C-alpha positions in Angstrom: -14.1 4.4 -27.5 -11.1 2.4 -26.7 -11.1 0.4 -23.5 -8.9 1.5 -20.6 -6.8 -1.5 -19.8 -4.0 -2.0 -17.3 -1.6 -5.0 -18.0 0.5 -6.4 -15.3 3.5 -8.4 -16.1 4.5 -10.9 -13.4 2.6 -12.6 -10.6 5.2 -12.4 -7.9 5.2 -10.6 -4.4 4.1 -7.3 -6.1 2.4 -8.5 -9.1 -0.2 -10.8 -7.6 -1.6 -8.3 -4.9 -1.5 -5.5 -7.6 -3.7 -7.5 -9.9 -6.1 -8.2 -7.2 -6.1 -4.7 -6.1 -6.9 -3.4 -9.6 -9.6 -5.9 -10.1 -11.2 -5.1 -6.7 -11.2 -1.3 -7.3 -11.5 -1.4 -11.2 -14.7 0.7 -11.3 -13.5 3.3 -8.8 -10.1 3.6 -10.6 -11.8 4.0 -14.0 -10.6 0.9 -15.7 -12.5 -1.3 -18.1 -10.2 -4.4 -18.0 -7.1 -5.8 -16.0 -4.9 -8.4 -17.8 -2.0 -10.2 -16.4 1.1 -12.1 -18.0 2.4 -15.3 -16.6 5.3 -16.8 -18.4 6.0 -20.3 -16.9 3.4 -23.0 -16.5 3.8 -24.5 -13.0 1.6 -26.8 -11.0 2.5 -24.6 -7.9 1.2 -21.5 -9.5 -2.0 -23.0 -11.0 -4.1 -22.1 -7.8 -2.9 -18.6 -8.0 -3.6 -18.0 -11.7 -7.1 -19.4 -11.2 -7.7 -17.1 -8.3 -6.7 -14.1 -10.3 -8.9 -15.2 -13.2 -11.9 -15.7 -10.8 -11.3 -12.0 -9.4 -11.9 -10.7 -13.1 -8.4 -10.5 -14.5 -7.7 -11.9 -18.0 -4.8 -14.3 -18.3 -2.0 -13.6 -20.9 1.1 -15.7 -21.9 3.5 -16.2 -24.6 2.1 -18.2 -27.5 5.0 -20.9 -27.0 3.7 -21.6 -23.4 0.0 -22.1 -24.3 0.2 -25.9 -24.5 2.0 -26.0 -21.1 -0.8 -24.1 -19.5 -3.4 -26.0 -21.2 -1.9 -29.3 -19.7 -2.4 -27.6 -16.4 -6.0 -26.9 -17.2 -5.5 -23.2 -17.7 -6.5 -21.3 -21.1 -4.8 -18.1 -21.9 -7.2 -15.5 -23.2 -4.5 -13.4 -24.9 -1.0 -13.7 -26.4 1.8 -11.4 -25.2 1.9 -8.9 -28.1 -1.9 -8.8 -28.3 -2.1 -7.8 -24.6 0.6 -5.1 -25.1 -1.1 -3.8 -28.1 -4.4 -3.5 -26.1 -2.8 -2.1 -23.0 -3.4 1.6 -21.8 -0.7 1.1 -19.1 1.8 -1.7 -18.6 3.1 -2.4 -15.0 6.1 -4.5 -15.1 6.5 -6.6 -11.7 9.2 -9.0 -12.9 12.4 -9.6 -10.9 15.2 -7.1 -10.8 16.8 -6.5 -14.2 14.0 -8.1 -16.3 12.0 -4.9 -16.5 14.8 -2.9 -18.4 15.3 -6.0 -20.7 11.6 -6.1 -21.3 11.8 -2.3 -22.1 14.4 -3.0 -24.8 12.9 -6.1 -26.2 9.0 -5.3 -26.0 7.8 -2.0 -24.6 9.7 0.2 -27.0 7.6 -1.3 -29.8 4.3 -0.3 -28.2 5.1 3.4 -27.3 2.8 4.7 -30.0 -0.3 3.1 -28.6 0.4 2.8 -24.9 0.2 5.8 -22.5 2.9 4.5 -20.1 5.1 1.8 -18.6 6.1 1.2 -15.0 8.7 -1.0 -13.5 9.4 -1.9 -9.9 12.0 -1.6 -7.3 15.7 -1.4 -8.3 15.1 -1.0 -12.0 17.3 2.3 -12.1 17.3 3.8 -15.5 14.0 2.4 -16.7 12.3 5.8 -16.3 11.7 8.8 -13.9 11.8 7.5 -10.2 8.4 7.9 -8.4 6.9 7.5 -5.0 3.4 8.7 -4.2 3.1 12.2 -2.8 6.9 12.5 -2.8 7.5 13.8 -6.2 4.0 13.8 -8.0 4.7 17.4 -9.0 7.8 16.2 -11.1 5.6 14.1 -13.4 5.3 15.7 -16.8 2.2 14.7 -18.9 3.1 13.7 -22.4 6.8 13.4 -21.4 7.1 10.6 -18.7 6.1 7.6 -20.4 8.4 5.4 -18.5 8.3 5.6 -14.7 10.4 3.6 -12.1 8.4 2.9 -8.8 11.2 3.0 -6.3 11.8 0.1 -3.9 9.8 -0.5 -0.6 12.8 0.6 1.7 13.4 3.7 -0.6 9.7 4.7 -0.2 10.2 4.4 3.7 13.6 6.3 3.7 12.0 9.0 1.6 8.9 9.6 3.5 11.0 9.9 6.7 13.0 12.6 5.2 9.8 14.3 3.9 8.2 14.3 7.3 11.1 14.9 9.6 12.9 17.3 7.6 11.3 18.8 4.5 7.9 19.4 6.2 9.7 21.8 8.5 11.5 24.2 6.3 12.0 22.4 3.1 15.2 20.8 1.7 17.4 23.5 3.4 16.3 22.0 6.8 18.0 18.8 6.1 21.6 18.5 7.0 22.1 14.7 6.5 20.2 11.6 6.7 21.9 8.3 7.7 19.8 5.1 7.4 20.5 1.3 8.2 18.0 -0.9 6.4 17.6 -4.1 8.4 16.0 -6.3 5.7 14.0 -9.5 6.1 15.7 -12.3 4.4 12.8 -13.3 1.9 9.2 -13.0 1.7 7.0 -15.6 3.2 5.9 -16.6 -0.2 9.4 -17.5 -1.3 11.1 -20.8 -0.6 14.7 -19.7 -1.5 17.2 -17.1 -0.4 16.6 -17.4 3.4 19.8 -16.5 5.4 20.5 -18.6 8.6 22.2 -15.5 10.3 22.6 -11.7 10.0 24.4 -11.1 6.6 26.0 -7.6 6.1 25.9 -5.9 2.8 28.4 -3.9 0.8 28.8 -0.1 0.5 28.9 0.0 -3.3 28.7 3.7 -3.8 31.3 6.0 -2.0 28.7 8.7 -1.6 25.5 6.9 -0.9 26.6 3.5 0.5 23.7 1.3 -0.7 21.1 1.8 -3.5 18.4 2.7 -1.0 19.9 6.1 -0.3 21.0 6.7 -4.0 17.4 5.9 -5.2 16.1 8.3 -2.7 18.5 11.0 -3.7 17.4 10.4 -7.5 13.8 10.6 -6.4 14.2 14.0 -4.6 16.5 15.2 -7.3 13.4 15.1 -9.7 12.4 18.1 -7.7 15.8 19.8 -8.0 17.0 18.7 -4.5 20.5 17.6 -3.9 20.2 16.0 -0.4 23.0 14.4 1.7 21.8 10.9 2.2 23.7 7.6 3.0 22.4 4.1 3.7 23.7 0.7 4.9 22.0 -2.6 4.6 21.9 -6.2 6.2 19.7 -9.1 6.1 18.4 -10.8 9.1 16.9 -14.4 9.5 13.2 -13.4 9.6 10.5 -13.5 6.9 8.2 -10.8 8.5 9.2 -7.1 7.6 12.1 -4.7 6.7 13.1 -2.4 9.5 15.0 0.9 9.2 17.0 2.6 11.8 17.5 6.3 11.0 19.2 9.5 12.3 18.0 12.6 10.4 20.0 15.8 11.1 18.1 19.0 10.7 18.8 22.7 11.1 15.6 23.9 12.7 15.0 23.3 16.4 12.7 20.3 16.9 11.5 17.8 19.5 9.9 14.4 19.7 6.4 16.0 20.1 7.1 18.2 16.9 8.3 15.0 14.8 5.3 13.0 15.9 3.0 15.8 15.0 4.5 16.0 11.6 4.1 12.3 11.3 0.4 12.3 12.4 -0.2 15.1 9.7 1.3 12.7 7.0 -1.3 10.2 5.9 1.6 7.9 4.4 3.1 7.2 7.9 1.2 5.2 10.5 2.3 5.4 14.0 2.3 2.4 16.6 2.8 1.5 20.0 3.8 -1.9 19.0 7.6 -2.7 18.9 7.9 -6.0 17.1 7.7 -6.7 13.3 5.5 -9.8 13.9 2.8 -7.7 15.6 2.8 -5.1 12.9 2.8 -7.7 10.1 -0.1 -9.5 11.9 -2.0 -6.3 11.9 -1.6 -6.0 8.1 -2.5 -9.7 7.5 -5.7 -8.9 9.4 -6.7 -5.6 8.3 -4.9 -4.7 4.9 -5.6 -5.5 1.3 -4.3 -8.9 0.5 -2.5 -8.5 3.9 -0.8 -5.4 2.9 -0.7 -2.0 4.7 -0.5 0.7 2.0 1.2 3.2 4.2 4.9 3.9 3.4 6.3 3.6 6.9 5.1 2.4 10.2 6.8 4.1 13.1 7.0 3.0 16.8 6.5 6.0 18.9 8.7 5.0 21.7 11.8 4.6 19.4 11.9 8.3 18.6 14.5 10.8 20.2 15.9 14.0 19.6 19.3 15.3 20.6 21.3 18.4 20.0 24.4 17.5 18.0 27.3 19.4 16.7 25.7 19.8 13.3 22.1 20.3 14.2 19.2 18.5 15.8 19.4 14.7 15.4 16.1 12.9 15.1 16.7 9.1 15.8 14.3 6.4 15.6 13.2 2.9 14.1 10.5 2.2 11.6 9.0 -0.8 9.8 8.6 -1.1 6.0 5.3 -2.3 4.7 7.1 -3.9 1.9 4.9 -4.3 -1.3 2.2 -2.2 0.2 3.9 1.2 -0.5 4.8 0.0 -4.0 1.3 -1.1 -4.6 0.0 2.5 -3.9 2.6 4.1 -6.0 2.0 1.7 -8.9 -1.8 2.4 -8.8 -1.3 6.3 -8.6 1.2 6.4 -11.3 -1.0 4.2 -13.6 -4.0 6.4 -13.0 -1.9 9.5 -13.6 -0.9 8.1 -16.9 -4.4 7.4 -17.8 -5.7 10.9 -16.8 -3.3 13.2 -14.9 -6.4 15.5 -14.3 -8.3 13.3 -11.9 -5.8 10.6 -10.7 -5.6 12.1 -7.1 -9.5 11.6 -6.8 -9.4 8.2 -8.3 -6.9 6.8 -5.8 -8.9 7.9 -2.7 -10.9 4.6 -2.9 -7.8 3.1 -1.2 -8.0 5.3 1.7 -9.4 2.5 4.1 -6.1 0.7 3.7 -4.1 3.7 5.1 -3.9 3.6 9.0 -3.2 6.4 11.4 -2.2 3.8 14.0 -1.2 0.2 13.6 
């Protein structure tokens, strides 16, 4: 019987914790092997590669980079094409735009022997958009071989729409959703791209504003929904967490208590009495896996408000985005679905202890 192998391409802010997560829960997830691809030999990354190997992952690189890694004291076990040929599922965690290029250059050659390929974040067009428990029913076995795991803020935006509006009457209950994504400048693991002061983003799309609402619309559209969503974005000079301000207008009468009850019933949302990103981030560092909370959103209770507007009932609030964490969950769930769509829901329950009702 062939081995069940998940191959992760890239060791950045999503790739590195994903490899560790897959290794730690390999048996529960039904995996025989985890492999990972690192392209460039760097002394600064040597400790990371060694740590992942020690966790049980097999190291892969391009043949032309072997000598460079050997100079660092690292020995790749497999070459790129060999690893792709062995893989049951490939999860691409490379920077934006690279995943689509990899699909064209590499993955299309291995469709015959690989069950599926996943890409992260803003890789629109790579495959069907997916977020855990938002559109699982839209996944079609034997057809959806390429899946796009939507970005962390799109996860957050979508679960808010799901809990505030759709859980109380379906898509007809949503009148409109407006979101401002207040993004952290860069990840604490990254040295570049920090901003010295708030930097506003462009509204590139006349209907959706930024890609966050557009990606959420595409996600819900896989279920046949055509939702009115709009987003704006800015970066601020912090490295902790993204924050979203939202106003979601619904038809059905609702209250703050009603909204909180629906959020409490949604295991992908954590509620909190904390009001600062650093305190929420610190909780994740202390209690998450690789410091990651796997919930899709963390909502401060005291920011929630409801008012009767001209169009309906407006639910307003702030929430924090557990960036990377929500993408990790969806990546693992989608990979397990590709391996066996019959039991993937049971498989991913092993991650339950990293979901929190309260942060």
